[in-house]
C-alpha positions in Angstrom: 102.5 70.5 158.9 99.8 73.5 159.8 98.2 73.2 163.0 100.8 70.7 165.6 101.4 70.5 169.4 104.2 72.2 171.0 105.3 68.4 171.3 105.4 67.9 168.1 106.8 71.2 166.8 109.6 69.7 169.4 110.1 66.5 167.6 110.2 68.6 164.0 112.5 70.6 165.8 114.9 68.2 166.7 114.9 66.9 163.1 115.6 70.2 161.2 118.7 70.2 164.6 119.8 67.2 163.7 119.7 67.9 159.5 121.4 71.3 160.4 124.6 70.6 162.7 124.8 67.2 161.3 123.8 64.9 165.0 121.8 62.1 165.6 117.7 63.5 166.4 118.6 61.4 169.5 121.5 63.7 170.5 119.3 66.9 170.0 118.4 68.0 174.2 115.3 69.9 174.0 116.0 71.6 177.2 119.5 71.8 176.3 120.3 75.4 174.4 120.5 75.7 170.5 124.2 76.5 170.4 125.1 73.1 172.8 122.7 71.6 170.4 125.4 72.3 168.3 123.3 75.7 166.2 125.6 78.9 164.8 124.8 81.9 163.8 124.4 80.0 160.7 122.8 77.2 161.9 120.0 79.6 163.8 119.4 81.5 160.4 119.0 77.8 158.8 116.3 76.6 161.3 114.5 80.1 160.9 113.7 78.8 157.6 112.6 75.3 158.0 110.1 77.3 160.9 109.1 79.2 158.0 108.6 76.3 155.3 106.9 73.8 158.3 105.0 76.0 160.1 104.5 79.5 157.6 105.9 81.2 160.5 108.2 84.2 160.0 109.7 84.2 163.6 112.4 87.1 162.4 109.1 89.0 162.2 107.8 88.0 165.2 110.5 90.1 167.9 112.5 87.1 168.9 113.3 87.9 172.5 116.4 85.6 173.9 113.5 83.7 176.2 111.9 82.5 172.9 115.2 81.0 172.2 117.0 79.7 175.3 116.0 76.0 174.8 114.8 73.7 171.4 111.4 73.4 173.6 111.2 77.6 174.5 111.5 78.3 170.3 108.3 75.4 169.7 106.9 77.3 172.5 107.0 80.3 170.6 106.3 78.7 167.3 103.0 77.4 168.4 102.2 81.0 169.7 102.1 82.2 166.3 100.6 79.4 165.2 97.5 80.4 167.0 98.1 84.5 165.9 
């Protein structure tokens, strides 16, 4: 999944969050915070590894801001931005 739209990234992130949190993917709110979607600090690390595996994007090195991880949609936007570099 080298090239992906933001919408495709959101869909994949929701699936990854579902796996990490054991929540049904339909319960993962793309406009909700990562915390409200069940992601804690360990889950966030797992999610970062998933992003690297799926899109070869190392967000740890990207200088993430709080705004970048505020919601699933925001995170997807940052992933897409990093893919364009």
